[in-house]
N, C-alpha and C positions, 0 to 999 in steps of 0.2 A: 591522434592524440589518446583515443580510448580504444583503438584497434585490438582485438583479441584479449581484452581485459574484461574478466568476470565482474558481475555485480552481485555481491552477496550481502553486504551491509550498506547502507546509505552513506555512511563516512568512508566508503572505499573511494568515492569520488570527492574532489574538491568543489568548493562553491562555484569556481569557474567552469568546472566540468558540468555541474548540474544545470547551471544557466544556459550552457551550450545546448544541452539536451532539450530545455524548455524553448530555447529558440528555433531549434530543428522541428520541434512539435508544431510550432505556428505554421512552418512551412508545409508539413503534412496535413494539418488541418485545412489549409487551403487547397491541397492538391494530394488526396490520400491514395490515389491509385497510380503510382509510379512503379513500373515493372523492374525495380532494382534487384529483386531477390531471385529472379528467374533462374539462376544457376545454384541456388541454395536450398538445402534441406535442414530444416529446424525440428528438432525433437522436443515434444512437450510431455514431460513425465510427471504425472500427478498422482502421487501416492496418497493424497488427501482430496476430499471433494472440493470442487470449485466450479463456479459457473462464470461470474464476470471476468476473472483473471484469465482462465483458460481460453474462453471464447474470444475475449478481446484480443489476446495474443494470437490465436488463429486467424481471427478476422484481419489483424494487422498483417500477418504473413501472407495470407491469401490475396489481400488488396495489393501488396507489393510484388505478387507473382511468384512467391516461394512455394515450397512444398512442406507439408507438415506430416510427421510420423510420431508415435508415441501412444500413450494410454491415458485414460481419465479414471481408471479403476484399476489398482494394482491387483486386485484379485483375478483380472484377465491377463496378468503377466506372470514370468517364471518366479517373481517375488513370492507368489502363492505357493510355489514349490519348495521354497527355502533359499532361493538365490540371494547373494549378499548384494548390498548397495554398490559395493566396488565392483563386482562382476557386471552389474547391470549398466552402470556408468561407462566402465571400460569397453563394453560391447557396444552400447548405443553410440559411443564417440566414433566408432568405426563407420557408422551409417550417416553421421550428421554433421553439419558445420557449427552448430550451437546447440546448447541444451538449456531448456527452460524446465526448472524443476520445483515442485512443492512436496515437502516431506513433513511429518509430524514431529521429527526429532530435531531439537536445536543443534545447530552445528553441522548437520547433514549437508546443506549446500556448500559450506566451505570445504568440508571433506571431499565432496565431489570435484570441486574447482581444482583441487590440488592433485588429482590423479594423473592428468595429462594435459595436453595443450588446447583441448576444446573448451572454449569459453562456456561458463555456465551463468545463467541468470536466475537468482533466488526468487522464486514465486511464492515464498512464505516458508519458514522452517519453524515449526512448532509455535511457541509464543515469543519467538525471538525477534525477527525482523521481516519486513515486506517492503523492500526498497522500490519496486516498480509502483506499487500503490502509493507510496510516498511521493514519487516523481509526478504522478498524475494529481495528487493532492496540491502539490506546489504549483503546478500548472493552473489548476483550478482557482487557487487562492490568487495567484498573480493576475489571471484573467479577470476575475470579479472585482479585485481591490486596486488593480493598476500598479501594485508594488508587493515586495515581500518583507519591506521594512516597516518598523513602527506600527505593528499590529497587535491586537488583543485577541488571542486564540483561547477559546474555551474548549476543553476535552472533557467529554461526559461519558461516564459509564464504566467499562471494564478497562481500567488503565493498568492493571497488573499483568494480565495476560494479553492485552490487546497489542499485537505485533505492528499494526498500522499505526497506532498511537506512539509505540516506541520509535519507530523510524521517523515520524513526522517531528516529534519533539527534537531529536537529535539534529534533523535538517534545519529546523527554524533556529536553532542557537548559532547557525552560520549567518544569520541576517540582524540587521541593526534593531536594537531596542524591542525586541519581541517580548510581550508580556503573557506569561502562562497562567491560565486559570484551570485548576484542576479539580473536577467534580466527580466524586466516586463515593461508594460506601467504604467504611473503614477497612474492610477485608480486601478491596480492590484497588488500593492506592498505587500510583505510579512507584516502580521499584527504585531503590535508592541510587542503583547504577545509572538509570536514566536522568534522575534529578541532579546527579553529578555533572552531567554535560551541561545542564542549565547554569549551575554555580561556576564551573570552570569558564564559561563563556561571559561571566560577570552579568548575567541576567538574573530576573526574579520569578518566582512562582508563588501562587497562592492556592491553597487547598480549601475546599468547600464540601459539604454534604448535600446542600440544597441547590438545585439547578437555577432557582429563580434569583440566587444571589449573583448570577454571572450574566444572564441573558441581556440586561441593559448595558453591559460593559463590552460585549464581544463584537468583533468585526467578523469573526469565523466562529460558527457553534458546530464543533466536531462531535457528533453523536456516534456511540458504539453500542453494539448489542452485548449483553452478559452472555458469554459463551459457555453453554452447557458442557461442551466437549473438553474444556480445559479443567474442569473441576474433578478432583479425586473424590471429593466428599459431596454427594448430591444434595444432602440436607443444607449445606452451605449455599449450593446454587438456588435451592428453593427460597431461601431467606432473602436473596438479593435480586432475583431474576426480574422483578418489575419494579426496581428501585428508581428508574427515570422513564417517564413517558411524557414526550413532547407534544403538547396540544397546540393547534393554530392560535388559540386565544393568548397563549403565553408569549407569542411574538409581537403583541400590539405595542408595546413600549420598547421594543428593541431599536437599534440604530437602523437608519435607512439603508445603509450599505451592507448590513449582515447578511451573510449567506449560511444556510444550513448545509453542512457536508455529512456524509455517511459513506463508510467503506463498503457497506452491504456484506452479507445479507441482513436484511432488516426483518425483526420479528414483530415486537409491538412498542419499541422504544420511540418510534415517531408515528403519531396518529396519521392515518391517510388523509385526514382533513387538512394536514399542512401541505400535501402535495401540490395543490393549485396556488399556494401562496408564492409570490414572485421572489420571496427570500429563500425558498427551498431551491437547492442546486444539485441534489444528489444524483438525478438521472443525467444531467448534462456532465457531471462529475465523472460518471460511468463511461459516457461516451468519449471523454477526454483520454481515457485510458488506451484507446486505439492509437490515436495520434502520438502520445508519448512513447508507447511501445514500439511503434514503428521508428520513432527517432532513435530509440535505444539500439534496436537491432542494426539499423544502418550505422550507427557509430560503432558498435562492437566489430562489425563485419568490415569496417573501413571504407564504407560506400559513401558516407557523408563527412 
């Protein structure tokens, strides 16, 4: 069904295909060490820094018996000598069965996927999309709420540049009666193009500037950091960098089923005193990334 198909944007896959990945992830969570990739080489090309995405992909590949090649710092590659993205991808495609790529330029992953027949997984392209984070977010929501329908989801922080937010909002428009609560400074509102997905699905969103206005309503509280690296104007960053800080006491009157998610890295937007609260789910969320990425690799390589 998904064999040899790249994943660049979350809307490259249908709702049914997404649910298939989530179902497979359950299987891999129950048995993550299946040696089904023993004959495969996966390239991980990270032109931008990453901890969880890169390591969870490499953990997923290693646990399935595959081999990993690539780089985690483009300064250690021929890119530093002026090599074009086209030449890098064309060459690495000769050495690998699938490419996982993170790049700072929006559209770079789509470009890479159209060069030849080697499938590409977008591990983040600038402020555009992060579809594999989206899949693990969906898996985490389904696992904690028992459903992906009829949920109140609050997104907090950098909604303008936050590619994880963009992907998850688009994905959640596929499910019934999602209610979107958007909390951000004026400067960091969700882009109009992403809001249009909500409107076209016949769903509703509400915008806020105060996080306390949504905590009592939310089933999922999706916190994000204000991303210094996305700001051309550092004065603008300084104005908004500490706009939202979640404290443990702020969850006292929240729903019993609420779960706090965060795509990481965390700076100071979630106080460490939240970590021991059973409503905090972000470390389990990161662990879920391994199972979801195993499911995705198996599907694209036609092994499941």
